[in-house]
C-alpha positions in Angstrom: 51.2 -129.6 -69.1 48.8 -128.3 -72.5 45.9 -127.7 -71.1 43.4 -130.6 -73.1 39.5 -130.0 -73.8 37.8 -133.2 -73.7 35.2 -133.8 -76.5 31.7 -133.9 -75.3 29.5 -136.4 -77.1 25.7 -136.0 -77.3 23.5 -138.8 -77.9 21.3 -139.0 -81.4 18.0 -137.9 -79.6 19.8 -134.8 -77.9 21.3 -133.7 -81.6 17.3 -134.2 -82.9 15.6 -132.2 -80.1 18.3 -129.6 -79.8 17.4 -128.7 -83.8 14.2 -129.1 -84.1 14.2 -126.1 -81.1 15.8 -124.3 -83.8 13.2 -125.4 -86.0 10.1 -124.3 -84.2 11.6 -120.9 -84.4 10.9 -119.6 -81.0 14.3 -118.7 -80.5 17.4 -118.1 -82.1 19.7 -120.7 -82.6 22.7 -118.6 -80.5 19.9 -118.9 -77.7 19.7 -122.4 -77.5 22.8 -123.4 -78.1 23.5 -120.8 -74.8 21.0 -122.8 -73.2 22.1 -126.2 -74.2 25.7 -125.1 -73.3 26.7 -126.0 -76.8 28.6 -123.5 -79.7 25.9 -122.4 -81.5 28.2 -123.6 -84.7 27.9 -126.9 -83.6 24.2 -126.6 -83.5 24.4 -125.1 -87.2 26.3 -128.0 -88.3 23.6 -130.7 -87.0 20.5 -128.6 -88.4 21.9 -129.0 -91.8 23.2 -132.9 -91.2 19.5 -132.9 -90.0 17.8 -131.1 -92.8 20.0 -133.7 -95.3 18.9 -136.4 -94.1 16.1 -136.1 -91.4 16.2 -139.5 -88.8 19.3 -141.1 -90.6 21.6 -138.0 -89.4 23.6 -138.5 -86.8 24.1 -142.6 -86.8 26.4 -142.6 -84.2 30.1 -143.9 -83.7 30.6 -147.2 -86.1 28.6 -145.7 -88.7 26.9 -148.9 -89.8 26.6 -150.1 -93.6 23.0 -149.8 -95.1 22.7 -153.7 -94.7 24.2 -153.8 -91.1 21.3 -151.1 -90.5 18.3 -152.9 -92.7 19.2 -156.0 -91.0 19.0 -154.4 -87.1 15.4 -152.9 -88.5 14.1 -156.2 -89.4 15.2 -157.9 -86.5 13.0 -155.1 -84.4 10.1 -155.8 -86.1 10.6 -159.3 -85.3 11.1 -158.8 -81.9 8.2 -156.4 -81.7 6.2 -159.4 -83.4 7.1 -162.1 -81.1 6.8 -159.4 -78.2 3.4 -158.8 -79.1 2.3 -163.0 -80.1 3.7 -163.9 -76.0 1.4 -160.6 -74.4 -1.8 -162.0 -76.8 -0.6 -165.8 -75.5 -0.3 -164.0 -71.6 -4.0 -162.7 -72.0 -5.6 -166.1 -73.4 -3.9 -168.2 -71.1 -5.2 -165.9 -68.2 -8.8 -166.4 -70.2 -8.5 -170.2 -69.9 -7.3 -170.2 -67.0 -10.4 -168.5 -65.3 -12.9 -170.4 -67.1 -11.5 -174.0 -65.9 -12.2 -172.4 -62.4 
């Protein structure tokens, strides 16, 4: 049977953190790649992608279209707003409950 290597997948934050380490300049990209257990070529490729598009780099599997990504961002903003409003209402209820006792 042939020796099959499984492709490892790394999440977006891991890639960004690895690239940022190379940008700091404290260690060489080769040293960082060795420490992280990845190929220096992979790290160089990640660095190029990151420098080309910063936080939009490494969209993950599925690569959502811009309209889908915009919708997701809009829904995330709405969720944050609603969550903040809920927390404010909880605090207001607690204040009114104290006043009634």
